[in-house]
N, C-alpha and C positions, 0 to 999 in steps of 0.2 A: 917379780911375781906379784901381781896385784889382783889376783882372781878374787871375786866376791866370796863371802861366806854367807850362805843362805840357811837360816834356821828361824825358829819361832821367836827369837828375842827382839826382832825389829818391830817397832811400833808403827803401824800403818793405819791412819785414820781415813776411812773412805766415806762413811755414811753422810757426813756433813758436807762433802765436797762433790757430790754427784751433780750432773747437769740439771737434773730434775729439781734438786733442792736449791741450786743456784738460781734457777728461773723463778722458783717460789719466792726466794729472797728479793729478787729484782722487782717482783710484782708488789711485795708488801713493804719492803724497806724497813722503816722504823717500827712497824707493827709486827714484823717477823719475830717469832719466838721459838723457832725450831731448834736453833743452836746459837751459841754465843756469836754476836754480830761481828766480832773480830775475825772470824773465819772468812769473812767476805771482804776484808780490807783491800785485797788486790783489785777488786772490781771498783772500789771507790777512789783509788789513787790515780792521779793524772799522769804520773811518770813523765813529767816534762823533760824532754831530751836535754835541754840546756842545763837544767838542774842536776840531772844524773851525770852528765859529762863533767860538770864542775866538781861534783863530789868525787868522781873517779880520779880526776886530775889531782885533787888534794890528797887522795889516798895513794897516789903514784901507781895506779893500775893502768897499764897500757890499754888502749881501746882498739885502734885500727888493726884489723886482721887477727886480733886475739881470738883463739879458739876456746869458746866457753860452753860448758855443759850445764844446762839448767836442770836441777833436780826438784821434784815437787812442783812442776811447772804450772799445773792448775789451768787457769783460764788463758795463760800465755801473755798477759798484759806486760809483765816485767820482761819476758823474753823478747817481745816485739820491740820494746824500747832499746834493749841492748843491741839487737840486730840493726835497728835504724841508725844507731850511733856508729856502726861499722864493724861490730864483732861478728864472728862466724859462730852461729848458735846451733847446738844440738839440744833438742828438747826431750826431757824424760818426765814421766809421771806414772804412778801405778794404776791410774784409771784409764781404760782404753778410750773412753769417750773424749777425754782431753787430748790424748795422743792423736786421734782422728781429727780433732779440731785443729791441732797444730799442723798436721800434714796438709789440711785444707788451706792453712795460712802460709804454706810454702816452707815449713821447717823440715829438716831431717829430724824425725821424732820416733821414740821407742817407748814401749810400755815396760818401764823398770821403776821400782822404788829406788831410793838412794843406795841401799845396801846391795841391790841387785845389779847395779851398773857394771857391765863386764870389763875385763882387762883392756880390750882393744879401744874402748871409748876412753878409759882412764889414760891410756898411753898417748892418745891424740888430743888431750885436753890441756889447755894452758891454765884455765881458771874454772872452778866450780862455783855456781851461783844459784841463789834461790831467794824467794820472797816469803818470809814467815813460815818456812817449813821447819818448825822447831823440833819436832820429834826425831827427825833424821840426824840431828847433831847433839842431842841431849841425852845424858845418862850413860851408864857403864856399857850398855849393849851397843851404843853407837861409837865406841872408841875405835874399833877397826875401820868403820866407814870414814870417820874423820881423818884418821891417819892415811888412808888410801888417798883421800882428796888433798891432803897436805903434801903429798909427793908431787903434785903438779907445780909448775914453775911459779904461778901467781896465787896458788892456794885457794881460799874460799872467800866468796863475797856473799854477804847476807843482808838483805834489805828488810826493813820493818817500818811500820807507820807509827806515828805518835799515839794514835788512838789505841792500837793494840798494846803498845808499851805501857800506856797508862792503865789499861784494863788488867794487864798482868801484874803491874805494881800493886793495884788494889787487892788482888787475890793472893799474891804470893810474896809481896814485898820487893823492894828495889834490888835486893841481892839475887833475885831470880834472873836478872838481866843477862843477856847473852854474853857480854864481855867477861862476866865472872865464870860462866860455864867453860870457858876456854883457858881458865887459869891453870889447870893441871898440865895442859900442853905447853904453856909458857914456862912452867917450872921445870918440866922434864926436858923439853926440846928447845927452849929459848925462842919460841916462835914470836913473830911480830904481831902485835894486836893494835888495831887502831879503828876509830870510827869518825865519821863526819856526818853532819846533818844540815839540812836546809828546809825550812818550812815543816811539813809533816813527815818528811822522808829522812830516815837515817840509814846509812850504809856502814856495815862493819866489814873489816878486811883482816883476815888471818892468813899469814904466809910464813915461809921459812927460807933461809938461804940455801945455797947448793950443798954445803957440807952437812947441814942438818937434814936436808931432804934425803941424802944418802943414808943417814942414820935411821930416819923414819922408814925408809924403804926396807932396810934390814929388819926392823921390828915388825913390819907388816909380813915379811917373809916368815919370820919366826912364829908369829901368831898363827899363820895359816898352817905351818908345819905342826904346831902343837894341836891345833883343832883337828887336823886330818889324821894325826897319828894316835891320839888317845881318846878314850871315852871320858865323859864327865866324872868328876870325883877322883881322878888319877893323882897319885902322889908322885911328883917328878923326882927322879934320882939322877945322879951323875952318869949312870949307865945309859939312861934315857937321853941325856944330853949328847953323849958320844954317838949314839945311834942317829940322832937328828943331824948332828954335825956331819957325819959320814954321808947321810942321804943328801944333804944340801951342798956337799963339797966345801964345807966351812970348818974352821977350827973351833974347839970347844969354847974358847974364851969369847969369841964373837957371839955365840949363842947365849952364853951366861950373861954377858953385858946387856944383850938385848932383853933377856928375861928380867933382869934387874929393872930396866926402864919400864917394861910392861907391868910389873908388880907395882912400881911407884905410881904410874899413871892411874892404875885401877884403884889403889888405895886413896889417892887424892880425889877421886870421883865420889868416894863414899862420904856422906855427910859426917862431920866431926862427931855429932851426937850418937852416931850409929857405929863408930869404928870399934867399939868394945866388942861388937858381935862379929867382927871381921879380923881374924888373926893376921899378923904381918906376913905370914908365909902362905897367904891365900890370894888368889887372883882368878880372873875369869877371862875367857875369850868368847865373846858373844854369850851363848847360853851355857857353855861348858865351864865348870868350876875346877880349878887345879890348886894343889898345894905342893910344897916341896919338903923334903926331909932334912935332917940336920947336916948331912954331908953337903947338900946343895946350899944350905944356909951358910956354912963355913966357906964354901967356894965363892959365893956371891960377896961375902964380907971381905974376903981376901982380894978379889978383883976390883970391887967397888967399895973401899973402906969407908968412904964418907957418905954412902947412900943411907 
């Protein structure tokens, strides 16, 4: 079960990425001041196929016939490069004008944000990829989307330019870099994290082995069950767990272990300086906030004593 959760917690930036604004940027280039210039890095990157192939080889990402879904595809420059290398590319973007542009370029293309990508596309995807679509993968509201993508065999590929990275470093500091934002997934699921770079292009790769993909899939199922079954601000009890387990034909322990991991990854996403405001029995699934009572706390401690 990898159906999307659609609510208002997903961050979708549209205004800076319309075709009209892109054309304005292309006309003005360095004198353009409508939005940060890093929004237009994909237009400035050459995406030399030999360079991208070399980086993918170093990351041990298979190329030929790999089924890749591009999210936040934008102008399609990155998607075209991967297709030219031999990958089978599905293009997605929340702006219809870029979807039409991709269709005109011969892609199978759909108007979806990252969080909206449906189950059937997830099932037939080997690798999810994007170039600088940061909001889709950052923050607590993106946890469900990231986990859905990490159920794919080759995980997530994220490209970025040196220019954008330097600009983000100036504004937010080096600890804002993408490799750190995936630290919670590494701690909870032992995912593999790596990056390689050449010239102005850096590629990050995040993936998991088959055993951990099964665990991640279970947690995605549990998150969807919780989201669909309860309103926000629900205090989860052991009776609720029994009801969920019955509905999903699972035993209580499977659901409890899953909730333990979901709580952990949520808490790890909260900045250390703010954790005083987020009690350890609190977590959220997209926009919905949940807590659990003392009986749940005891059960979680019994099943996962080292958590």
